[in-house]
VOBA-1610 file (N, C-alpha, C; in pm, whole numbers, padded with zeros to 5 digits, always signed):
BEGIN
Met+09413+10480+08269Met+09392+10480+08369Met+09523+10436+08436Ser+09595+10496+08564Ser+09693+10474+08627Ser+09630+10496+08788Val+09622+10389+08851Val+09611+10395+08997Val+09746+10415+09054Lys+09854+10432+09022Lys+09953+10472+09099Lys+09970+10637+09102Leu+09949+10676+08952Leu+09937+10821+08949Leu+09825+10919+09015Ser+09732+10832+09032Ser+09592+10872+09146Ser+09621+10874+09265Thr+09676+10749+09340Thr+09719+10787+09467Thr+09812+10871+09502Gln+09904+10910+09390Gln+10009+11005+09435Gln+09971+11173+09467Val+09830+11170+09397Val+09747+11299+09371Val+09666+11299+09523Leu+09575+11168+09536Leu+09531+11190+09621Leu+09621+11147+09783Ser+09738+11218+09807Ser+09817+11130+09911Ser+09858+11242+10032Asn+09918+11188+10125Asn+09965+11283+10221Asn+10042+11367+10178Ala+10131+11386+10109Ala+10257+11477+10031Ala+10175+11616+09996Met+10058+11547+09876Met+09968+11636+09792Met+09940+11708+09921Ala+09853+11688+10050Ala+09801+11768+10137Ala+09915+11870+10180Cys+09989+11810+10243Cys+10102+11889+10333Cys+10161+12022+10215Gly+10174+11961+10075Gly+10206+12071+09960Gly+10122+12195+09942Ile+10009+12142+09987Ile+09895+12276+09942Ile+09888+12365+10090Lys+09894+12270+10189Lys+09900+12351+10323Lys+10027+12421+10325Phe+10131+12361+10304Phe+10302+12461+10280Phe+10284+12580+10175Tyr+10226+12589+10075Tyr+10222+12676+09964Tyr+10114+12768+10017Arg+10038+12715+10058Arg+09923+12848+10143Arg+09980+12913+10225Glu+10014+12862+10367Glu+10075+12929+10452Glu+10181+12959+10450His+10302+12884+10402His+10428+12947+10387His+10465+13028+10241Gln+10385+13019+10189Gln+10444+13076+10048Gln+10332+13233+09999Asn+10240+13188+10098Asn+10146+13254+10036Asn+10074+13243+09878Ile+10023+13142+09819Ile+10003+13139+09708Ile+09831+13202+09701Glu+09852+13288+09659Glu+09679+13374+09607Glu+09612+13226+09574Leu+09672+13192+09446Leu+09549+13047+09391Leu+09513+12946+09501Leu+09576+12967+09654Leu+09544+12857+09703Leu+09496+12897+09824Lys+09406+13022+09851Lys+09390+13138+09925Lys+09290+13023+10012Asp+09174+12969+09941Asp+09079+12903+10039Asp+09094+12762+09971Ser+09211+12663+10010Ser+09212+12552+09962Ser+09229+12459+10077Glu+09135+12467+10202Glu+09155+12408+10305Glu+09056+12283+10253Glu+08950+12280+10211Glu+08860+12201+10155Glu+08907+12083+10082Thr+09000+12135+09994Thr+09110+12044+09918Thr+09194+11980+10002Gln+09243+12049+10053Gln+09337+11986+10152Gln+09280+11847+10246Asp+09162+11896+10311Asp+09059+11758+10375Asp+09052+11690+10282Phe+08973+11745+10159Phe+08940+11597+10056Phe+09075+11520+10063Thr+09187+11541+10001Thr+09264+11474+10011Thr+09306+11404+10093Ser+09290+11462+10225Ser+09384+11374+10321Ser+09262+11265+10388Ile+09159+11284+10361Ile+09039+11174+10378Ile+09070+11100+10281Phe+09085+11113+10140Phe+09087+10969+10040Phe+09264+10900+10079Asn+09334+10960+10146Asn+09452+10940+10173Asn+09477+10797+10291Ser+09387+10881+10368Ser+09368+10791+10476Ser+09271+10649+10429Leu+09192+10656+10333Leu+09098+10560+10310Leu+09198+10462+10211Phe+09263+10533+10179Phe+09387+10427+10093Phe+09435+10367+10164Asp+09529+10475+10263Asp+09572+10307+10365Asp+09501+10193+10426Ala+09323+10248+10425Ala+09301+10188+10535Ala+09258+10048+10423Leu+09249+10068+10329Leu+09220+09957+10198Leu+09315+09898+10141Asn+09434+09923+10176Asn+09549+09874+10150Asn+09671+09838+10236Arg+09615+09739+10328Arg+09690+09722+10445Arg+09753+09553+10363Lys+09903+09576+10346Lys+09947+09452+10277Lys+10010+09374+10438His+10080+09405+10501His+10176+09330+10546His+10104+09321+10715Pro+10137+09185+10758Pro+10068+09184+10910Pro+10088+09229+11010Lys+10170+09331+11016Lys+10230+09414+11088Lys+10137+09554+11121Glu+10073+09551+10987Glu+09966+09677+10968Glu+09848+09611+10938Gly+09790+09496+10984Gly+09674+09466+10965Gly+09574+09498+11014Ile+09429+09516+11023Ile+09343+09558+11087Ile+09295+09461+11157Arg+09294+09480+11285Arg+09244+09402+11389Arg+09147+09466+11492Ile+09082+09373+11590Ile+08951+09431+11634Ile+08957+09542+11725Asn+08948+09657+11721Asn+08915+09807+11749Asn+09043+09855+11741Ser+09066+09840+11585Ser+09178+09891+11506Ser+09120+10035+11445Gln+09193+10187+11454Gln+09196+10300+11379Gln+09111+10286+11267Asp+09146+10174+11203Asp+09090+10163+11053Asp+08956+10218+11041Phe+08907+10122+11151Phe+08779+10122+11139Phe+08694+10259+11137Lys+08739+10345+11243Lys+08721+10463+11269Lys+08750+10550+11124Val+08851+10535+11068Val+08848+10594+10959Val+08739+10568+10793Leu+08691+10452+10818Leu+08623+10392+10750Leu+08493+10445+10743Glu+08470+10437+10922Glu+08344+10512+10952Glu+08304+10645+10892Asp+08438+10738+10935Asp+08427+10889+10929Asp+08410+10922+10777Thr+08436+10809+10704Thr+08462+10841+10524Thr+08331+10829+10500Leu+08253+10722+10569Leu+08104+10712+10536Leu+08015+10810+10573Ser+08053+10858+10697Ser+07929+11002+10733Ser+08016+11081+10648Trp+08113+11135+10617Trp+08144+11215+10549Trp+08079+11246+10416Leu+08109+11128+10346Leu+08037+11111+10195Leu+07911+11118+10209Asp+07823+11075+10317Asp+07642+11104+10368Asp+07612+11222+10381Glu+07709+11307+10448Glu+07684+11482+10473Glu+07710+11510+10361Trp+07807+11509+10250Trp+07866+11565+10120Trp+07727+11539+10076Glu+07657+11422+10029Glu+07567+11383+09963Glu+07450+11466+10004Ser+07384+11497+10144Ser+07304+11540+10161Ser+07321+11692+10129His+07405+11756+10141His+07435+11907+10103His+07407+11940+09925Phe+07422+11817+09843Phe+07372+11812+09717Phe+07216+11763+09712Glu+07165+11696+09776Glu+06989+11689+09797Glu+06940+11799+09812Lys+06990+11914+09914Lys+06934+11996+09991Lys+06966+12136+09895Gly+07053+12120+09803Gly+07057+12240+09684Gly+07160+12317+09720Asn+07219+12280+09803Asn+07341+12353+09870Asn+07461+12344+09746Ile+07488+12238+09684Ile+07593+12277+09595Ile+07524+12189+09492Thr+07598+12222+09356Thr+07548+12157+09233Thr+07601+11996+09212Gln+07571+11967+09092Gln+07630+11851+09049Gln+07764+11830+08983Asn+07794+11898+08964Asn+07970+11929+08929Asn+08020+11939+09046Glu+07990+11978+09192Glu+08067+11970+09289Glu+08024+11853+09383Phe+07975+11753+09338Phe+07941+11626+09418Phe+08005+11506+09284Leu+08007+11374+09383Leu+08049+11270+09263Leu+07946+11234+09214Thr+07949+11157+09066Thr+07847+11078+09005Thr+07786+10982+09134Arg+07657+10928+09048Arg+07553+10862+09184Arg+07616+10731+09169Ser+07711+10698+09035Ser+07761+10543+09065Ser+07866+10570+09124Thr+07958+10641+09099Thr+08104+10632+09188Thr+08052+10701+09338Ala+07993+10751+09367Ala+07911+10746+09499Ala+07871+10608+09553Glu+07782+10528+09500Glu+07723+10440+09549Glu+07844+10304+09556Gly+07964+10365+09410Gly+08044+10236+09431Gly+08142+10232+09548Leu+08151+10395+09568Leu+08229+10381+09695Leu+08189+10359+09854Arg+08040+10364+09863Arg+08011+10331+09987Arg+07977+10169+09993Val+07914+10119+09884Val+07960+09962+09881Val+08090+09916+09909Thr+08207+09971+09876Thr+08347+09937+09898Thr+08363+09922+10040Ile+08328+10047+10079Ile+08359+10084+10225Ile+08281+10009+10348Arg+08132+09997+10318Arg+08067+09916+10356Arg+08118+09781+10378Ser+08122+09746+10250Ser+08141+09574+10227Ser+08279+09492+10325Thr+08386+09613+10308Thr+08541+09623+10383Thr+08513+09601+10513Ile+08423+09669+10581Ile+08413+09701+10772Ile+08319+09575+10761Asp+08231+09531+10677Asp+08121+09421+10752Asp+08212+09297+10734Leu+08272+09248+10593Leu+08359+09148+10566Leu+08489+09131+10676Thr+08526+09250+10736Thr+08645+09258+10810Thr+08576+09189+10958Asn+08475+09262+10987Asn+08414+09237+11151Asn+08404+09081+11158His+08315+09012+11010His+08293+08895+11023His+08429+08801+11036Leu+08531+08840+10973Leu+08656+08792+10994Leu+08698+08779+11125Leu+08703+08882+11178Leu+08788+08916+11324Leu+08701+08859+11391Lys+08564+08841+11430Lys+08460+08793+11510Lys+08437+08699+11518Asp+08400+08622+11416Asp+08297+08532+11361Asp+08398+08407+11355Ile+08495+08452+11271Ile+08583+08366+11217Ile+08714+08319+11295Gly+08743+08414+11354Gly+08866+08420+11493Gly+08995+08489+11403Phe+08992+08530+11297Phe+09112+08594+11255Phe+09182+08668+11343Lys+09317+08654+11364Lys+09399+08775+11440Lys+09404+08917+11346Tyr+09412+08913+11227Tyr+09416+09018+11140Tyr+09366+09037+10999Val+09323+09101+10949Val+09279+09099+10793Val+09387+09209+10719Leu+09421+09151+10635Leu+09458+09241+10538Leu+09419+09289+10414Thr+09376+09402+10399Thr+09215+09451+10308Thr+09314+09452+10203Asn+09468+09455+10156Asn+09513+09458+10026Asn+09438+09371+09925Lys+09430+09229+10015Lys+09385+09097+09947Lys+09247+09114+09912Met+09189+09189+09951Met+09012+09197+09897Met+09009+09237+09773Asn+09042+09215+09679Asn+09034+09258+09529Asn+08979+09172+09408Gln+09004+09177+09316Gln+08961+09171+09194Gln+09044+09125+09078Asp+09200+09183+09097Asp+09273+09198+09070Asp+09340+09083+08947Arg+09321+08945+09020Arg+09340+08833+08958Arg+09271+08776+08861Ile+09110+08835+08895Ile+08995+08787+08731Ile+09037+08871+08645Glu+09043+09005+08683Glu+09074+09096+08551Glu+09207+09084+08454Gln+09321+09001+08546Gln+09450+08963+08490Gln+09426+08857+08401Phe+09316+08767+08470Phe+09264+08637+08366Phe+09221+08679+08272Phe+09114+08752+08258Phe+09042+08774+08137Phe+09104+08884+08066Gly+09205+08982+08115Gly+09283+09003+07993Gly+09401+08911+07946Thr+09437+08807+08016Thr+09512+08749+07939Thr+09455+08672+07849Val+09293+08644+07859Val+09202+08556+07756Val+09201+08643+07635Arg+09180+08783+07674Arg+09206+08848+07542Arg+09268+08889+07447Gln+09450+08899+07511Gln+09567+08901+07450Gln+09545+08752+07379Ala+09525+08645+07435Ala+09551+08493+07396Ala+09453+08515+07227Thr+09321+08589+07185Thr+09235+08581+07111Thr+09317+08611+07010Gly+09426+08720+07009Gly+09437+08831+06886Gly+09384+08908+06863Pro+09327+08917+06729Pro+09268+09054+06699Pro+09134+09044+06716Asn+09044+08914+06752Asn+08921+08916+06793Asn+08900+08988+06909Glu+08805+09099+06913Glu+08779+09140+07019Glu+08673+09119+07067His+08600+09019+07022His+08457+09001+07048His+08456+08837+07048Pro+08534+08768+07159Pro+08524+08632+07125Pro+08390+08572+07217Thr+08374+08468+07113Thr+08246+08379+07195Thr+08283+08305+07298Ala+08134+08214+07342Ala+08156+08171+07455Ala+08246+08015+07432Pro+08237+07965+07301Pro+08320+07825+07291Pro+08458+07891+07234Thr+08473+07997+07199Thr+08627+08048+07199Thr+08671+08061+07312Phe+08623+08142+07427Phe+08633+08162+07562Phe+08693+08028+07624Leu+08608+07899+07596Leu+08654+07780+07682Leu+08770+07672+07608Gln+08800+07716+07480Gln+08862+07675+07411Gln+08999+07755+07431Val+09053+07872+07472Val+09139+07945+07526Val+09177+07894+07654Tyr+09068+07909+07757Tyr+09082+07865+07867Tyr+09160+07732+07875Arg+09106+07610+07800Arg+09176+07484+07845Arg+09327+07542+07795Leu+09341+07582+07671Leu+09515+07598+07634Leu+09546+07669+07757Leu+09531+07749+07813Leu+09583+07818+07923Leu+09631+07740+08005Ser+09492+07643+08046Ser+09529+07529+08187Ser+09625+07419+08159Val+09659+07397+08027Val+09739+07278+07970Val+09888+07370+08015Tyr+09890+07525+07931Tyr+10028+07616+07956Tyr+10088+07595+08066Ser+10003+07683+08155Ser+10056+07636+08297Ser+10121+07577+08361Ile+10056+07415+08314Ile+10082+07290+08396Ile+10211+07261+08279Leu+10236+07247+08158Leu+10318+07207+08068Leu+10465+07317+08068Arg+10446+07441+08168Arg+10560+07562+08143Arg+10656+07503+08298Pro+10766+07516+08266Pro+10874+07513+08369Pro+10849+07576+08516Pro+10872+07588+08602Pro+10863+07705+08659Pro+11001+07784+08696Lys+11006+07881+08753Lys+11107+07964+08723Lys+11196+07950+08840Thr+11127+07939+08987Thr+11196+07909+09087Thr+11150+07743+09144Gly+11249+07680+09247Gly+11206+07593+09284Gly+11320+07564+09381Asn+11322+07413+09410Asn+11415+07375+09538Asn+11539+07269+09487Cys+11523+07264+09356Cys+11662+07174+09242Cys+11686+07260+09141Glu+11799+07235+09108Glu+11830+07280+08982Glu+11897+07183+08915Ile+11903+07201+08745Ile+11934+07143+08649Ile+12120+07123+08633Leu+12200+07030+08669Leu+12329+07034+08652Leu+12364+06998+08468Asp+12432+07105+08447Asp+12460+07045+08310Asp+12624+06987+08318Cys+12668+06904+08284Cys+12823+06835+08313Cys+12909+06869+08207Ser+12839+06928+08095Ser+12926+06975+07970Ser+12971+07119+08013Leu+12946+07177+08128Leu+12991+07302+08133Leu+13110+07276+08210Pro+13178+07414+08240Pro+13340+07346+08305Pro+13287+07435+08445Lys+13332+07349+08541Lys+13303+07407+08681Lys+13380+07485+08731Val+13436+07563+08670Val+13543+07696+08700Val+13555+07763+08633Thr+13480+07885+08543Thr+13489+07963+08409Thr+13613+08078+08427Phe+13642+08104+08324Phe+13721+08223+08346Phe+13681+08345+08383Asn+13576+08395+08393Asn+13568+08489+08468Asn+13567+08473+08609Asp+13513+08326+08663Asp+13564+08353+08806Asp+13739+08350+08839Leu+13776+08301+08743Leu+13971+08339+08786Leu+13989+08470+08781Lys+13903+08552+08646Lys+13931+08691+08671Lys+13919+08779+08820Glu+13758+08719+08858Glu+13726+08793+08983Glu+13825+08791+09092Val+13895+08636+09086Val+13957+08606+09194Val+14069+08661+09209Phe+14154+08709+09109Phe+14285+08759+09063Phe+14253+08920+09053Ser+14170+08973+09055Ser+14170+09135+08970Ser+14162+09201+09082Glu+14290+09285+09116Glu+14305+09380+09224Glu+14229+09534+09203Glu+14198+09527+09109Glu+14195+09670+09052Glu+14027+09686+09134Gln+14014+09838+09152Gln+13949+09882+09249Gln+13835+09966+09119Ser+13689+09969+09132Ser+13608+09996+09047Ser+13585+10148+09047Glu+13554+10209+08975Glu+13544+10368+08946Glu+13495+10421+09040Arg+13415+10394+09126Arg+13317+10435+09257Arg+13415+10457+09332Glu+13456+10328+09379Glu+13581+10283+09481Glu+13704+10393+09493Gln+13733+10396+09342Gln+13837+10482+09343Gln+13779+10648+09381Lys+13682+10675+09327Lys+13651+10821+09388Lys+13610+10840+09536Ile+13563+10735+09573Ile+13546+10728+09739Ile+13707+10759+09796Lys+13753+10664+09715Lys+13879+10685+09810Lys+13927+10826+09793Lys+13963+10855+09708Lys+14018+11003+09637Lys+13982+11117+09723Leu+13814+11099+09745Leu+13715+11234+09834Leu+13778+11162+10033Lys+13800+11063+10026Lys+13901+11053+10185Lys+13981+11106+10148Asp+14084+11078+10048Asp+14225+11117+10112Asp+14216+11273+10122Lys+14145+11343+10038Lys+14132+11508+10047Lys+14095+11523+10207Leu+13983+11481+10212Leu+13948+11518+10368Leu+14061+11522+10468Asp+14102+11444+10460Asp+14231+11380+10557Asp+14315+11479+10567Tyr+14376+11500+10444Tyr+14494+11601+10369Tyr+14435+11755+10473Leu+14286+11795+10399Leu+14285+11860+10512Leu+14283+11915+10615Val+14250+11772+10702Val+14242+11764+10864Val+14399+11743+10898Glu+14481+11711+10842Glu+14647+11707+10827Glu+14728+11843+10830Glu+14628+11917+10714Glu+14737+12050+10660Glu+14662+12149+10827Gly+14546+12136+10891Gly+14547+12211+11016Gly+14419+12355+10951Ser+14370+12313+10828Ser+14248+12395+10759Ser+14116+12359+10868Trp+14101+12277+10906Trp+14013+12278+11011Trp+14011+12391+11136Asp+13857+12416+11148Asp+13886+12563+11246Asp+13875+12495+11365Pro+13918+12532+11489Pro+13899+12457+11641Pro+13789+12410+11641Ile+13798+12302+11737Ile+13694+12219+11763Ile+13583+12311+11863Asp+13617+12378+11933Asp+13531+12472+12057Asp+13450+12563+11932Asp+13470+12597+11790Asp+13376+12668+11703Asp+13338+12580+11636Ile+13327+12449+11635Ile+13290+12351+11557Ile+13094+12348+11565Ile+13048+12333+11657Ile+12903+12299+11644Ile+12839+12453+11663Leu+12748+12448+11577Leu+12686+12585+11547Leu+12559+12572+11618Gln+12564+12623+11736Gln+12401+12633+11839Gln+12303+12653+11722Asp+12172+12569+11784Asp+12031+12598+11671Asp+11987+12767+11717His+11958+12813+11674His+11926+12960+11679His+11751+12982+11696Asn+11719+13063+11770Asn+11565+13084+11754Asn+11521+13175+11687Tyr+11451+13159+11559Tyr+11426+13285+11438Tyr+11282+13271+11490Cys+11265+13440+11479Cys+11102+13481+11442Cys+11008+13371+11352Asn+10911+13378+11400Asn+10813+13320+11305Asn+10820+13343+11182Glu+10805+13514+11173Glu+10771+13596+11049Glu+10913+13556+10961Ile+11004+13557+10984Ile+11118+13518+10899Ile+11096+13365+10807Lys+11036+13378+10675Lys+11037+13259+10620Lys+11163+13260+10530Ser+11186+13129+10480Ser+11294+13113+10414Ser+11237+13088+10253Thr+11306+12995+10180Thr+11273+12985+10031Thr+11226+12864+10001Val+11137+12810+09909Val+11093+12671+09851Val+11275+12594+09888Lys+11316+12629+09794Lys+11458+12550+09781Lys+11506+12485+09916Asp+11525+12604+10031Asp+11597+12579+10150Asp+11509+12506+10186Cys+11390+12511+10172Cys+11305+12424+10280Cys+11280+12285+10242Ile+11335+12247+10078Ile+11316+12105+10054Ile+11469+12086+10088Ile+11540+12155+10053Ile+11659+12061+10080Ile+11710+12062+10242Tyr+11615+12132+10352Tyr+11643+12085+10429Tyr+11566+11973+10505Tyr+11475+11944+10432Tyr+11369+11844+10427Tyr+11434+11695+10364Ile+11519+11697+10267Ile+11593+11603+10221Ile+11764+11581+10296Cys+11752+11703+10342Cys+11888+11688+10426Cys+11879+11582+10604Gly+11738+11562+10615Gly+11709+11499+10752Gly+11693+11365+10732Tyr+11704+11314+10558Tyr+11695+11230+10526Tyr+11841+11161+10506Val+11894+11251+10429Val+12066+11201+10437Val+12113+11182+10583Cys+12088+11283+10696Cys+12138+11262+10833Cys+12089+11102+10883Arg+11942+11054+10826Arg+11900+10923+10881Arg+11947+10823+10833Gln+12006+10852+10691Gln+12135+10763+10651Gln+12243+10718+10706Val+12330+10843+10731Val+12428+10850+10811Val+12391+10793+10981Leu+12330+10839+11026Leu+12305+10796+11130Leu+12295+10623+11147Lys+12242+10583+11045Lys+12277+10447+11064Lys+12398+10344+11054Arg+12475+10410+11017Arg+12618+10368+11031Arg+12691+10392+11135Thr+12656+10507+11245Thr+12734+10519+11318Thr+12645+10487+11462Lys+12723+10458+11607Lys+12691+10475+11703Lys+12765+10572+11797Cys+12863+10666+11768Cys+12925+10755+11806Cys+12807+10865+11870Asp+12841+10869+12003Asp+12749+11002+12077Asp+12756+11100+11995Lys+12923+11153+11996Lys+12943+11280+11964Lys+12911+11320+11830Cys+12904+11202+11736Cys+12860+11205+11585Cys+12703+11213+11571Ile+12618+11160+11685Ile+12483+11182+11643Ile+12455+11355+11687Phe+12513+11375+11831Phe+12469+11492+11833Phe+12541+11627+11758Ala+12639+11599+11660Ala+12667+11704+11556Ala+12560+11695+11433Leu+12501+11569+11411Leu+12442+11551+11302Leu+12302+11621+11311Lys+12228+11592+11474Lys+12075+11642+11487Lys+12057+11765+11521Gly+11978+11860+11494Gly+11920+11961+11519Gly+11792+11985+11612Ala+11806+12059+11650Ala+11679+12114+11746Ala+11515+12164+11622Gly+11554+12173+11496Gly+11445+12244+11417Gly+11383+12366+11464Thr+11465+12461+11500Thr+11358+12623+11507Thr+11420+12726+11397His+11493+12625+11325His+11496+12706+11205His+11377+12742+11120Pro+11386+12847+10993Pro+11265+12864+10915Pro+11272+12786+10821Gln+11394+12759+10786Gln+11400+12594+10677Gln+11351+12525+10734Ala+11270+12453+10840Ala+11211+12358+10899Ala+11058+12353+10883Ala+10997+12457+10793Ala+10904+12464+10792Ala+10790+12343+10737Leu+10878+12295+10578Leu+10791+12197+10523Leu+10815+12080+10637Thr+10925+12027+10675Thr+10948+11944+10772Thr+10866+11916+10855Glu+10809+12043+10916Glu+10708+12055+11025Glu+10583+11997+11010Ile+10551+12057+10877Ile+10404+12006+10841Ile+10391+11841+10783Lys+10510+11788+10719Lys+10494+11646+10672Lys+10563+11560+10795Ser+10594+11593+10914Ser+10623+11498+11047Ser+10503+11499+11088Lys+10530+11335+11114Lys+10451+11272+11212Lys+10507+11259+11394Gly+10611+11310+11414Gly+10704+11309+11527Gly+10845+11193+11459Phe+10839+11155+11340Phe+10952+11086+11316Phe+11041+11112+11244Leu+11048+11284+11187Leu+11166+11280+11085Leu+11244+11363+11158Ile+11333+11377+11106Ile+11463+11416+11178Ile+11497+11548+11151His+11522+11640+11226His+11551+11772+11155His+11756+11792+11197Pro+11806+11829+11086Pro+11973+11793+11080Pro+12049+11920+11163Asn+12127+11914+11186Asn+12192+12042+11244Asn+12224+12113+11113Tyr+12238+12230+11157Tyr+12250+12362+11059Tyr+12363+12371+10971Tyr+12449+12307+11063Tyr+12616+12291+10958Tyr+12578+12191+10821Leu+12501+12106+10910Leu+12498+12014+10797Leu+12420+12051+10689Phe+12277+12114+10709Phe+12213+12216+10596Phe+12336+12266+10522Lys+12413+12328+10562Lys+12469+12426+10485Lys+12558+12373+10398Leu+12592+12245+10471Leu+12702+12143+10376Leu+12594+12125+10305Val+12486+12018+10270Val+12461+11940+10170Val+12374+12093+10062Thr+12330+12213+10109Thr+12318+12323+10041Thr+12466+12372+09960Ala+12597+12345+09987Ala+12692+12376+09924Ala+12705+12237+09825Ile+12663+12159+09818Ile+12687+12040+09755Ile+12560+12017+09636Glu+12448+12114+09675Glu+12326+12113+09593Glu+12407+12207+09488Asp+12478+12360+09498Asp+12503+12430+09449Asp+12601+12353+09357Gly+12698+12329+09374Gly+12831+12227+09292Gly+12725+12140+09178Leu+12631+12071+09240Leu+12568+12000+09120Leu+12509+12059+09054Asn+12440+12174+09078Asn+12354+12262+08983Asn+12468+12344+08882Lys+12585+12330+08923Lys+12697+12421+08804Lys+12750+12304+08705Tyr+12772+12140+08786Tyr+12836+12077+08722Tyr+12748+11943+08665Val+12591+11930+08699Val+12541+11868+08649Val+12564+11789+08539Gln+12575+11921+08430Gln+12572+11877+08346Gln+12707+11813+08230Gly+12827+11811+08321Gly+12940+11781+08292Gly+12960+11635+08293Met+13081+11575+08257Met+13073+11434+08252Met+13150+11385+08368Asp+13223+11470+08471Asp+13239+11449+08588Asp+13203+11492+08694Val+13103+11452+08702Val+12969+11555+08807Val+13028+11536+08937Phe+13056+11394+08995Phe+13105+11386+09144Phe+13247+11448+09164Asn+13319+11415+09088Asn+13460+11495+09105Asn+13465+11660+09117Ser+13452+11704+09053Ser+13385+11851+09020Ser+13290+11901+09118Thr+13194+11815+09174Thr+13114+11877+09292Thr+13192+11868+09404Ile+13259+11801+09466Ile+13335+11791+09535Ile+13445+11898+09576Asp+13550+11940+09439Asp+13638+12051+09395Asp+13568+12153+09427Tyr+13432+12186+09404Tyr+13379+12299+09412Tyr+13350+12310+09578Val+13296+12214+09643Val+13301+12252+09819Val+13392+12280+09826Leu+13530+12226+09820Leu+13644+12192+09918Leu+13693+12365+09903Glu+13679+12399+09735Glu+13763+12511+09739Glu+13701+12666+09803Asn+13541+12630+09769Asn+13461+12756+09794Asn+13396+12766+09926His+13406+12638+09977His+13249+12608+10126His+13388+12507+10212Ser+13520+12530+10212Ser+13605+12477+10321Ser+13551+12498+10450Asp+13512+12607+10497Asp+13473+12623+10643Asp+13352+12533+10709Leu+13305+12490+10581Leu+13202+12386+10627Leu+13216+12254+10662Leu+13349+12234+10630Leu+13374+12099+10641Leu+13477+12039+10804Asn+13385+12119+10902Asn+13420+12105+11016Asn+13314+12013+11098Phe+13388+11930+11191Phe+13324+11785+11230Phe+13380+11781+11393Pro+13313+11780+11477Pro+13372+11774+11610Pro+13436+11652+11621Cys+13390+11508+11542Cys+13478+11383+11596Cys+13570+11367+11514Pro+13668+11406+11578Pro+13805+11345+11474Pro+13810+11197+11445Gln+13759+11108+11536Gln+13793+10971+11489Gln+13688+10939+11382His+13625+10996+11352His+13506+10961+11249His+13459+11039+11160Lys+13550+11175+11133Lys+13497+11303+11079Lys+13519+11273+10931Ser+13640+11209+10896Ser+13628+11155+10746Ser+13535+11086+10702Ala+13528+10958+10752Ala+13377+10853+10733Ala+13263+10946+10713Ile+13218+11027+10824Ile+13096+11071+10810Ile+13059+11182+10689Leu+13193+11255+10667Leu+13176+11370+10573Leu+13159+11272+10402Thr+13243+11160+10401Thr+13254+11089+10288Thr+13106+11040+10293Thr+13015+10950+10374Thr+12892+10920+10354Thr+12803+11027+10312Ile+12811+11130+10421Ile+12726+11265+10367Ile+12733+11331+10202Phe+12900+11307+10155Phe+12872+11355+10003Phe+12822+11265+09922Gln+12885+11106+09940Gln+12858+11023+09853Gln+12670+10978+09878Asn+12604+10987+09970Asn+12455+10954+09966Asn+12393+11078+09899Tyr+12406+11203+09896Tyr+12334+11289+09872Tyr+12378+11298+09704Ile+12500+11286+09709Ile+12551+11304+09489Ile+12449+11193+09448Leu+12479+11056+09501Leu+12411+10966+09442Leu+12269+10957+09378Met+12201+11049+09568Met+12036+11060+09509Met+11988+11149+09426Arg+12099+11228+09435Arg+12033+11365+09324Arg+12056+11328+09201Met+12200+11242+09152Met+12187+11255+09022Met+12117+11124+09003Lys+12061+11001+09067Lys+11930+10932+09022Lys+11809+10997+09017Gln+11767+11108+09086Gln+11663+11167+09048Gln+11688+11256+08924Phe+11791+11313+08912Phe+11822+11393+08765Phe+11830+11322+08678Thr+11883+11177+08626Thr+11870+11074+08561Thr+11720+11056+08506Leu+11635+11054+08642Leu+11514+10977+08610Leu+11424+11076+08534Thr+11435+11220+08565Thr+11369+11339+08497Thr+11436+11362+08386His+11558+11349+08408His+11634+11389+08191His+11566+11268+08110Asn+11524+11162+08174Asn+11483+11050+08088Asn+11345+11054+08046Arg+11256+11093+08144Arg+11154+11126+08155Arg+11125+11224+08009Glu+11196+11363+08028Glu+11170+11452+07938Glu+11255+11410+07780Leu+11346+11293+07789Leu+11348+11303+07648Leu+11263+11214+07598Lys+11205+11059+07645Lys+11107+11013+07611Lys+11004+11106+07568Gln+10927+11179+07666Gln+10789+11289+07592Gln+10870+11379+07473Asn+10980+11417+07443Asn+11014+11469+07328Asn+11034+11378+07226Ser+11061+11274+07260Ser+11081+11145+07146Ser+10957+11138+07071Ser+10849+11088+07168Ser+10755+11062+07146Ser+10638+11226+07065Lys+10687+11301+07098Lys+10632+11417+07015Lys+10662+11404+06881Lys+10795+11423+06846Lys+10839+11427+06743Lys+10794+11311+06650Lys+10773+11199+06690Lys+10711+11043+06599Lys+10568+11086+06604Lys+10518+11172+06642Lys+10412+11231+06623Lys+10352+11284+06524Leu+10496+11411+06532Leu+10466+11504+06423Leu+10548+11420+06274Ser+10616+11352+06305Ser+10676+11282+06163Ser+10544+11219+06075Lys+10450+11134+06182Lys+10360+11093+06105Lys+10220+11169+06021Leu+10233+11295+06071Leu+10157+11418+06042Leu+10211+11492+05863Gln+10357+11475+05880Gln+10462+11502+05730Gln+10391+11442+05647Lys+10392+11473+05498Lys+10409+11434+05384Lys+10565+11344+05365Thr+10504+11240+05294Thr+10645+11190+05275Thr+10661+11144+05108
//
C-alpha cells in the first residue's frame, strides 16, 4: 500500500484531467464522469485539510478547513442514506468499516481542533501531526529486530524494547553543535589546492556559454527581425477551435518556464514580452487547473518551447542532446528567436533553453529508468521459471 500513489490518484490534478479530457477531447468513456470528478475533488480537499504541515496553512478559528470537513461528513451521510434506501448497491458504496473509520477520523479531527483552539488557546493547529506514524514505526523496528520470529512474545518484546532504548542512548548523533577535530589530518588538502587553481569550466558552463555566443552572433549578424514586428499580439480564437493535448500540455509547462524566467528579471519590457493573455485554444488545460495564480505565456514563447520540444524528441536518444537540440532550433526556427529587449535578450533566451531542456531531460531520465527497472524485474521473474 502506498499512500503517496493514492493521494496522486485522488488529487486536484486528476479531477482537472478528467474534466479536460471529457470537455476538451470528448472522450466517450468519460461521458458521464462528473460524479467521479466530484468524488476526486472532495477527497483532495479532505486530504489537504487533514495534512496541514506549516504554520502559514494551519487551521485557525473560522478556518475554511472546518467547512471542508463538515461538508465531507454531510456528503458521506447522504451517500450512505442512498445505500440504505436501496438506491445504490453495496458495490457502489464504501465498506462499513471504511465508512465508520472515515467518519471517526473527520469528527475526531473537528472536535480535537476546536478543543485546542477554543479551550487550550492554540493560535493554529497542524493536522499533519495528528497521526500514529511514530507508533507504527516503532513496532516495525521491533519486528525487524526480532529477525525471523514473526510472532514475538511479551518477554521478547520487552527485551527488544530495552535493547533499543540503550542503543538510542549510546548511538552518536548525526548532527550537533560541535565537531570532532582530528589533528592527524592536514589542514589543507590537495583537493583544496586543486579547486583554488583550477580555471577550467564545467561541461555545463561550456555549453551555456556556447549557446550565448550563438545567440549573440545571430544578433550581431542582423538575423533578427525588426523589433516592431517582434511582439505577437494575442488573438481571440473561436471557442470551437480546439488544439491537441500535446499543445495544451506544452502551453501549461511553458507557463512554468515563464515563471522561472520572471524570477531572474525585473525589466518591464522583458516581463511584457514573456506574459500573454491566455486567449489561445492551447490555454484550455491551464484555465482548468488555474486558481488565479498560473501564468499564461506569450504566444511567441509557446512557439519557441514547442520548437525546443520537437528538437528534443528528435535527438533525445543521442549522446549530445543539449547541443543537437539547440542547433535544430537555430537552423529551423531562427525566426522564433525574436525578443524585444535588446539588453537582456541573450540571457532570457539562454535561460529558456537551459530550463526547459534540463527539466525535460530529468523527466525523460526518470521515465526511462522506471521502464528499465520494470523490464529488469520481469526478466528476473522469468529467469526463475526456467529450468536450470
